[in-house]
Structures are given as C-alpha cells and as structure tokens.
C-alpha positions as CSV (number, residue, x, y, z in Angstrom):
1,G,10.0,103.8,26.5
2,R,11.8,102.2,29.5
3,T,11.1,103.2,33.1
4,N,14.0,104.9,34.9
5,M,14.6,105.5,38.6
6,W,13.3,109.1,38.5
7,D,10.0,108.2,36.9
8,A,9.5,105.3,39.4
9,W,10.3,107.7,42.3
10,L,7.8,110.3,41.1
11,G,5.1,107.7,40.5
12,F,5.6,106.2,44.0
13,N,5.5,109.6,45.7
14,I,2.5,110.9,43.6
15,S,0.5,107.7,44.2
16,H,1.1,107.6,47.9
17,G,0.5,111.3,48.2
18,L,-2.9,110.9,46.5
19,G,-3.6,107.9,48.8
20,A,-3.0,110.1,51.9
21,L,-5.1,112.9,50.4
22,F,-8.1,110.7,49.7
23,F,-7.7,109.1,53.1
24,G,-8.0,112.6,54.6
25,L,-11.0,113.4,52.5
26,I,-12.7,110.2,53.5
27,C,-12.1,111.0,57.2
28,I,-13.4,114.6,56.7
29,G,-16.5,113.3,54.9
30,A,-17.2,110.7,57.6
31,G,-16.9,113.5,60.2
32,V,-19.2,115.9,58.4
33,F,-21.8,113.4,57.4
34,A,-21.6,111.1,60.5
35,D,-25.1,111.9,61.7
36,T,-26.7,111.3,58.3
37,L,-24.7,108.1,57.5
38,A,-25.3,106.4,60.9
39,L,-22.1,104.5,60.7
40,P,-21.4,101.8,63.3
41,K,-18.8,102.8,65.9
42,A,-16.6,99.8,64.9
43,T,-16.5,101.1,61.3
44,L,-15.1,104.5,62.5
45,L,-12.2,102.7,64.1
46,I,-10.8,101.9,60.6
47,P,-9.4,105.4,60.0
48,V,-7.7,105.2,63.4
49,L,-6.0,101.9,62.4
50,V,-4.9,103.4,59.1
51,G,-3.5,106.3,61.0
52,V,-1.5,103.9,63.2
53,I,-0.1,102.2,60.2
54,Y,0.9,105.6,58.7
55,F,2.5,106.5,62.0
56,V,4.5,103.3,62.1
57,L,5.7,103.9,58.6
58,A,6.6,107.5,59.5
59,I,8.7,106.4,62.5
60,R,10.5,103.8,60.4
61,F,11.0,105.6,57.1
62,W,10.2,109.3,57.2
63,F,11.3,112.4,59.1
64,R,10.2,113.7,62.5
65,I,7.8,116.4,61.3
66,P,5.6,114.0,59.3
67,A,5.6,111.6,62.3
68,V,4.5,114.3,64.7
69,G,1.7,115.4,62.3
70,I,0.5,111.8,61.8
71,A,0.6,111.1,65.5
72,S,-1.5,114.2,66.3
73,A,-4.0,113.4,63.5
74,T,-4.3,109.8,64.7
75,G,-4.8,110.9,68.2
76,L,-7.6,113.3,67.1
77,L,-9.2,110.5,65.1
78,F,-9.0,108.3,68.2
79,M,-10.6,111.0,70.4
80,G,-13.3,111.4,67.8
81,W,-14.0,107.7,67.8
82,V,-14.2,107.6,71.7
83,L,-16.6,110.6,71.7
84,Y,-18.8,109.3,68.9
C-alpha cells in the first residue's frame, strides 16, 4: 500500500499530460466558439501566457522537440490573439 517511485512518476506524467490535453481542448474550443462566446480580448491572452509558461518549462527541463512544438503553438496562439 505504499507509494513507490515508479507510481509517483507515472502519476506525475499522466496528470501533467492530461493537463496539457485539456489546455489544448480549451484553446480549440475557444477558437471554434469565439464568435458565439464574445470573449474579451484580454481573456484570450491567458492561453498565450500559459503557453509561455510551458515554453519556459520545456527550455529548462525537457528536450528540444517539445520546446519547438510549444514555441510554435504559443506563437500561433499569440498571432490569433493579435488578429482577434
């Protein structure tokens, strides 16, 4: 019944993977329903800021390929925010 390192590692990766997945789904939903939701422009800057946080984490702790993907996704979120 005790937690071991493997279970803690799996729990950490699964929980953070689900967090990234739900963040992506929220971004997609905001993009699809942006006209019907009438969100203020400042609210749509939140996903950009979250993307910047993920990018900083990727640069510090992860490999190059996730950092490149996160940087491009954050750049696209920012361009979408500018064009909104």
